[in-house]
Residue, then its C-alpha position, 0 to 999 in steps of 0.5 A: m714545659l716552657t720557661v721564659t727568661g730575660a723578659r720585661i714582664l707586663t702582667m696586666a693583673a688586677g691592681r696593675p703591678a709595676p712591670f718588672d724584669g723576670w721570668l715565667s713558666v708554663d706547665g704541661s696543660g698550657r697554663i702559667s705555673a709561676v711568674g716572678p722577678g729576677a732569674p728563675p730559681p735553680g731547677a725551675a727549667a730542668d724539665g723543659a725548654v728555655l726561651d730567653v727573650g733577651g730583654s723584650f717585653v712579654a705581655p698578655g695576648f690581646v683579647s678582642s671583645h668584638s670580632h667577625l672572623f669570617t670577614s677576613g677576605s672582604r677588606g677594602l670594601g665599602m671604603d666611603q660608607t657608613l655602617y649599613g652601606w658598608v655591610e651591604a658592600m662587605t657581604a656582597h660575596t660572603r652572603h653566597a658562601t657555602p659552609d666550606d667557604l665559611y670554614w676557610l674564611t674563618v680559618h683565615g681570619a683566626l690565623d690573621f688574628l693570631g699572627n697579629g697578637i690577638t689570642t682570644a676573640y669574641d666571634f660573631t659568626s656569619g648568620r643564617l639570614d642576609f642583611n638588607a640595608a633598605t630595611a635595616g632598622a625595622g627588620g634588617y635581616g631576612g630571606s631564606l634560612k641557610p643550613v645549620e652547617h653554615l654555623g658549625a663550619q665556623i666553630t670547627a674552623k676556630v678550633d682547627a686554627g687554634i685561637r681561643f674564642v667565645n662563639s656567638v650566634m644570631l637567633d634569626e628571630a625574624v623567621g619562625t615561632r619563638a619555639e622554633v627560634l630557640d630550637r634552632l639555637e639549641e641545635v647550633l649549641s649541640l654542634g659545638a658540643k664535640h669541641r667544648e673540651a678543646p682548650g680554645y673554646l671558652g664559651d657560647a653566646i648570642s648576638g642580639a639583633v634588636q638594633w635591626a628587629a621589627g618588634p620588641q619580641a626580639a628582646s624577649i626571645e633573647v632574654e629567654a635564650m640567655r636564661r634557658f641556656g646560660l648564655r651571655n648576649q652581645p648585641h650590636f647597639l647604638e653603633t651608627r647615627e643612622q635611624l638614631d631615634l628608632q635605635r634609641s627607642k629600642f633601649a626600652w625593649y631590652r629594659d622591658a624584657g629584663a635583659f639588663g644585667p652582667d650577662l648583657i654586653f652592649g657592642h659599640f654603644v656609641q650613641a648612648t645617652p647619659a641616662m642610658i649609660d647610667e641605667a646600664a651601668a647600675a644594672g651591671c651591664a658591660m660594653s665593647w668598644q671598637p675605636a678603629s671600626n667606629g672611626r672607619l665607618a664614621s660612627g662617632v666616638a663612644d663616651i668611654p670616660a663617662i661609661r667607665a666613670a659610671g662603673m661599666r666593664v669595658g672591653v676593646g674589640l677589633d670588629d670586622q677584619a673588613c672594617t679595621d682592614c689590617s686588624d692591628p691591635w696597636m693601631n686600635m689602641r692608639m686610635g682609641v687614645y687619640l680619638l678620645r683625646a681629640a674629642t675631649h681636648d683632655p690628655a687624661a681622657m684615656p691614659v695609655a696604660d689603661m688602654l692596654e688594660l682594656h684590650t687585655r684583661g678588661s676585655a676578658e672581664a667584660l666577656g666573663v673569661d678572665a679566669d682563663v685569659g687577659s693577664l699573665e697570672v698563675g693558673k691562667y693560660a700562657d697566652f703571651l707576646v714577645v715584643d722587642p722595642r729594639a727591632p726595629d729600635t724605638g730608642p730608650v724605654w723611658d716608660d714601659y707602657g708608653s713604649y709598648v702602646l705608643a711606640c711599638g707595633l706589629r713590626n716589633l712583634k717577634a712571637v705569639y704563644v698560645g698555651g705556651r706553644r708558639v703560633a706566630d713568628g713575627t711575620g704572621s701565623s706559623g700554623p700548619l693551615q696558613a698556606d692552605a687558608t691563603r690559597e682557599v680564600h683567594a680561590r673561593l672568593r674569586a669563584i663566588a665573585a665570578r658566579g655573581g658577575 
């Protein structure tokens, strides 16, 4: 039991209730049992600890709707490349990683997210095939299949790190028959079975690979996997301007396969045409927007105003830690606001409070996990941040959302709670694996680099 008092609460609940001075309580299961204005009623905190945050903001943990946690040790690479060249540079070392290496890389990435206030992540795991930029748009993944433990280690790592996650795997449709591809997926899903009771495990998904596939059978295999196993699918799609006509032609592959619907989440969707946006929205598809990554890789600016106006659910992701580099959700929000306003010359293109909503409840809704995370409401997990606008001082708070999104940042983040349990102290993760993860990632990546010359 935990009762938080003295808080300026931004619930980000549906309808966006006005921020208020108040309190919330956490029950023994790590979920919010009460939240309200003023002081807690007498006896509300009698059975547990009390945390007085002294007027600080208390807001939901950020939800990253598109992440690659294993890339945490590959930052600063491919500095002046677009997507395909950057992927080659970023995976130069990780493509040689063992399952044990990937365990520690993923722990490192998960703890980095938690230390920065990102409490839930849709995680694209490192797959069993390697990327080849030379054939990117027509069979970009190939080579020999890595062992299934390659994927199992990444699931275990996220559970051990304590982050909430949706685990997403690529189908590797370039190797084997349709039956073999689906059997491999079932094997991977069985690896996660022993962890599914863990409160952090929010579900499984597939990482659609049509953008890099050689033929339309990739889309039909993905749809069969979605239907057979009840999975969502988030394909990277229409992200880069490279091979743009080829990419756009593959939109029809998904249509013809019957993929469109609420379980399809387009990752990036930067180069979508107005007709594509309208069709995807009418079918109930969602999308995930990565503003900082899209800027870093010169991918462009997604037409978020048009996408939202069409009715698509929109989430926001931090993408690879190797292309947002510092994985800062405040930077990501500001980048989104600034890019859209610069591109449209319209300050209303992305209202500040909307931006925060998209990076919390909006992401949870896009992923279908909003019953558990994304806002501070009774029954949801008590995943929240304590953010003090006075340390360092940002001046008077004229508007709560304006101060929180535009003036605050990692320097004001004082604590991160997951399920009512403190997991970061404002200087980074306070998890028991942090020191080990730092040591292991540096040693293991140095060893891989040395072996490769």
